[in-house]
N, C-alpha and C positions, 0 to 999 in steps of 0.2 A: 779119320781112318774108316769109320763106319760108312760114311758117304762114298768114299772111293771104292770100298769093297762092293757097295751096291751097284756102282756104275760098272764095275768089272763084270758083275753078274749079268747086267743088262746087255752089255756089248758082246759077251761070249756065249750067252745062253742062260736059261733058268735052271736052277738045280732041280733034281728029281723031286725033292720034298715039296718045294714051292709049287711045282707044276700040279700038285694034287689039289690046290685051291680051285674052287669052282669059278667058271667064267661068269661075269656079271650078267644077270637078266632081270628085267623089271618084274617085281612081285606086287601082289596086292597091297602089302604093307608099305611099299614105296609110295604108292598113290595116296594112301591114308596119311603118311607122314608129310608128304608134299603139301596136302591141303592144310594140315595143322601148322606147318611152317609158314604157309602163306598168311594165315590169320595172325600168328605171332609176329611176323615181320611187319605187317600193316599196322597193327596196334602199337608195336614197339617203336616204329618210326614216328608215329604221331605223338606218342608220349615223350620221347626223347627230344624231338624238335620243340615241343612245348616247354621242356625244361630249359633249353637254350634260349628260347624267346622270352621266357619269364625273367631270367637273370639279366638278359640284355636290356629289357625295357624298364627294369626296376633299379634305379640308382642305389637304393638302400641295400640291395643284395649284392653289390659289387665288393664282395669280400673274398679273402683267400680261399676259404672253404668252398664257397659257391662256385668260384672259378674252377676249382679242381673237380667239383661235381659236374660242371659243364664239360670239362675234358673227359670225364667218365661217360657222359651222355654221347659225346662225339665218338668215342671208342665203341660204344654200343651201336650207334648208327652205322658205323663201318662194318661191324660184325653182322648186322642185319642185312645191309645192302649186298655184302659180298658172301652171303651165306649160300654155298653151292648146293646145300641139301634140298633147297626149294625146287630146283629145276634140273639138277645134274642127272638124276635117274632117267629123265626123258631125253636128255641131250646126248647121253653116251652112245646110243645106236648110230648117231651121225657125227660123233666126235672126230675131229681131224687127227691124223697120226703124224709121226715124225716130229720135227723141230717145232712146227706150229702147234701140234697137239700138246707138246711139253709146255710151251709158254701159256697156252690156254689153261692148262692144269695149274700152273704156278699162280696165275692171277685171277682165275675165275672158278673153274670146276674143282680145283684143289682147295687146300686149306691154308696156303702160305700167307695170304693177306690177313686172314682171320687170326693167325698166330701173332701178327704184329699188334692187332687191336686187343687181343687177349693180354698180351704183355703190357700194353699201355694201361689197360684196366687194372691189372694187378699192381703195377707200380704207382698208379694214381691213388688207389685205396691205401697203399702203404704210406704214401706221402701225406695223405689226409690224417692217418692215424698218428704219424710222428709229429705233424704240425699241431694237432689237438693235444697230444701228450705234453709238448713243450708249452702250449698256451695255458693249459689247465693245471698240470702237475708241476711243471718247472717254469713258472711265468717270469722269474727273475733272470733266466738265461736268455742271451740274445741269439737264439737259434730259430726264431720264428720266421716264417715266410711272409713278407709284406705283399700287399695286393699289387704294388708296382712291379715287383720282381717275379711274380708268379708265372709270367709268360716265359721267362727263361727256364724255370723249373719244368714247365710243361714241354718245352722244346727238348730238354735233356731226357725226359721220360720217353718221348717218342723215338729219340735217337737211340737210346739204350734198347728199347723194345725191338727196333729194327735190326740192330747189330746182333742181338741174341737169336733172332729168327732167320738169319742168313742161311744157316745150314738147312732149314726147312725149304727155303726157296731152291737150294741146290738139289735136295733129295727128291722133291716132288716131280713126277713124270707120268706120262701116259703109257700104260702097258697094254700092248695089243693082245697078249695072251689072256688077260683078265678083263679086257674091254672096259677099263676104268682107270681113273687116276690113282696112283700109288703114292702115299705119303708115309713119313716115318711112323705115324700113329694108326696106320691101317693094319688089319689082321695079317696081311701078306708080308709086311715089312717090319712090324714091331719087334719080332723076335730077332731078326737079323741086325736091327739097329737098336738093340736094347740099351747100349751105352748112351746113345743120343736121346732116347726116350726117357731114361731114368734121370739124366742130367737136366733135361728140360722140366720134368715134373718137379725135381728138387728145387731148381732155381726159380721157377714161376709158381710153384705151389707150396712146398714145405717151408722154405726160408721166409717168404712173405707172410705166411700164416703164423710163424713164430713171432715175427715183428708185430703183426697186428694183434696177436694174442697178448703179448707183453704190454703194449701201449694201452689197449682197452681194459685190460685187467687193472692196471694202475689207475685209469680214469674212473672205473666203476668203484674201486676201493675208496678213492678220494671223495667221490660224490655221495655214495650211498652208505658207506660203512664208517670210514674214519672222519668224514665231514670236513676234511681239510680244504677241499676245493670250495665247498659251500661257505666256509669261513672267510674265504677271500672275496666272495661275491658282494656286490654293492646293492643290497636290497633283495626283496622277494622276487621281483620280476627277473632280475639277473640270474638268480638261482634257478628259476623255472626254465629260462631260456637255455642255460647250460645243460640241464637235465634233458630237455627235449632234443637238443643237438646231439648229445651223447647217445641217446636212444636211437635217433635216426641213423647215425653213422654206424652204430653197432648192428642195427637191423639190416642195413645195406651190405655190410661185410658178411654177416651170417647168411643172407640170401645168396650172395656171390659164391661162397664156399659150399653152401648146400647144393648148388647147381653144378659146381665144378669138381667137388670131391669125388662123386661117383665116376666121373669121366677119368680123372687122374688115377684113381684106384684100379679101374678096369684095365686101362692101357698098361699100367705097371704090371698087373697080373698077366696080361698077354705077353709082355716083353720077357717076363721071368719064366713063363711056362715052356714046356717042351713043345716044339713045333708039331710033332706028330699028334699030340693031344689037341692042339688048336685046330688042326685039319680035321680031326675026327669029329669034333663038336662045333664045326664052323657055322652050321645053320643056326644053332642056339646063340653063338657068340655074335653073329651078324645082327640078330634082333636086339641083343643086349647093347651092342655098340650104337645102334640107331636110337635106342632109348636114352642112353647117357649123352649122346650128342644133342638130342632134343632138349635135355635139361640145360645144357650149356647155352643154347639159344634163349631159353626162358629167362636166364639171368638178365639178358639185355632188355627184356620186356617188363621185368618186375620193378626195376628201380623207380620209374616215374610213379607207379602205384604207391610205393612206399613213401615217396615225397608227398604225394597228395594226402595220404592218410595221417602222416605224422608231422608235417610241417605246415603251419598256418600260412606262412609267406608264399610257399609254392601253391597251396590250395587256393588262396585268394588270387594269385597270378593266373592260374588255370581258368578260374571263373571269369576273370576280367577279359581274358582273350576270347573265351567262349561267347560272352555277351557282346563283345565288339564284332565278332564274326557274324553273329545273328543279326545285329543292327545293319552291318554292311550288306548282308544278303537281302534283307528286307528292302534296303534302299535301292539296290541294283534291280530287284524285282519290280519295284514301283516305277523305276526309270524305263525299264523295258516296255511296261504297259503304256507309258506316256508316248513313246516313239511310234506306237501303232496308229495314233490319230490325235487330233486336237482334243484336249480336255478342258475342263473348267479352269484349270490353272493357266493354260495358254490364253484363254479369254481375259482372265484377270490381269495377266502381264501386259496384254495388248491394250487393255482399257486404262492401265496405269503405267505409262512409259517411264515414269520416274523410278519405278521399282527396277526397271531394266538397267538404267544408267543414271547415276546421281553422284554428286561430289562426295557423298558418304560412302558409297560402295566402290566407285572407281571403275568397275567393269560390269558386264551383264552377269552378275553372280547368280541370278535366278534364271538364267537361260537353261531350261530343262534339258536341252540336248547335251549339256555339259555336266549335269549333276551326277552322271555315272561315275565320275572320278572324285566325287565328294569325299569318299573315304580316305583319299590321299591329299586333300586340299582343305585348308582351314577356311571355310566359307564365312564364318562369323556368326554372331548371335544377335537376334533382334531384341530390343527392349520392348516386350509386348505390352507392358503397362502404358508406355507412351503412345500407343495406338489409340488409346481412349481419350487423349487430350485433344484440345481444339486444333492445334496445327499438325498433329499426327507426325511428329518428327521421329526419324529412325536413328537409333544409336548403334554404331558398328563397334563390336567388342571382339577383339582377337581371342580365340579359344583354341584349345587343342582337341579337335574331334569331339566337341561337346555334342551329346545326343540331340539337344535342342537346335543345334546348327543345321542339322539335316532336315528339320521340319519347319523352316522359316516360312516357306510358301504355304504349307498346311495351316500354320497358325494364322496367317493373314486371311486365308479363306474362311477359317472358322469364325473369325471376327466379322467378316462380311456377312456370314450366314446368321450369326447370332444378333448382330446389331441391325435394327430396322433402318438406320441411317447410313448403311454401309456405302451406298453410292455417294452420299454426301462426304463421307470420310475420305474416299479416294479422291474426290474433286478438291477437297480442302488440302490434301497432301500436294496435289499438282499446283494449286494456286500458291501455296506456301513456297514451293520450289521456284515458281516464276518470280515472286517478289524478291528473291535472292539471286536474280539472274546475273547481276554484275559480279558477285562473288563466285557464283557457280561457273561462269565462263572462264575465269582465271584458273579455278581448280580443274576444270575439264581439260584445259590445255596441258596441265601437269599430268593429269590422268592418262591422256592420249600418249604423251611421251613415255609414261611408265608402261603402257600397254605394248608399245612397239619394242620396248627393251625386254620385257619379261613375259612375253606371250607364252613361251614354253612352260613357264612355271605353273600355269593354271590349266594346261591342256594335258 
């Protein structure tokens, strides 16, 4: 009803009261908030992508709770990517009008897509709370979500979030009179669509908050006061892990509602206020609205920080990814330097052809022109101790991105520099390879067939 009423107003003309709202113009604080949003969006995207990557690459973290936290991270990523407040103030002067302008408002410069992500975040937090409640307080009841079925729960979460926000998609439009997108939660429309606003705040704010409060109060009472949950724990480590997980989830929930509560309270206040008063104090209300909207965006930025400070698994996962990225960047940098001209490594490879192709390696694994993709290929690991033996045999061991696998040529060079008989070592290696020529020729035929079949794998 409220949405139809708003459409009637748009087609027949604006009421006199609404016409008193000022036309949008870029202010200094718009630029300040735009810069702040840019920083928050960049850091938030990095943090939430790391959360997804850590859970994906760590099999021990493939649990129901972590999968739901990944879903929360995905919702935060959508909130950050589709955040119109980063650029909308600069886009409004050239914003298209008519039907095209309405669609751009619905999917980009308006808040409709963000409403879906916010709904998914709220329902995900509620699902986590209910799942933890049944896991810790009511472990005997078969109402827990299994890791195999969590994907169906996540699908339902997004479907419900989308259905609830359909009225937002319908109501958002571009208003030429105000030179901006008008949504149900804007100063211009909140009073006219008060039923829509209050229902949304109740369904996405008040009711989930009651569910979260009940579940976590029961968990806190069972862990820290009545000790009933600790009594069920299997040892001290299990007790500590349950406490840590409870603290992490509670802190995430508190951070979420700390950021969203001011926004919901302010919008409800505007919806219940007299429109004349809103128009009279609109300059102050505009600044207040921008502040509470900024807090909403901060919620998507804070979660990865909370994980890093309170969860050992996430903290170790973040550090592992950071170390891997540093190693890969160093490797790529060294390879770029090699391409500029022939270095000592090229000379060593030319002086020892067996390093380039042998039955042990199968391919020219040490072709420095191909080392740039070493971060994506298992090169193998040399048994460096065997270099000091008489026949200097190489052992090829499959590894998964071992740091030493990236430094195979460097290690060989170091031995050449340190050992006075380095030249003799290389010659002995070649002679040893020639003595096994009959075996090597058969292996080489197999290797060549393997090369023709799987060339793409190593390129």
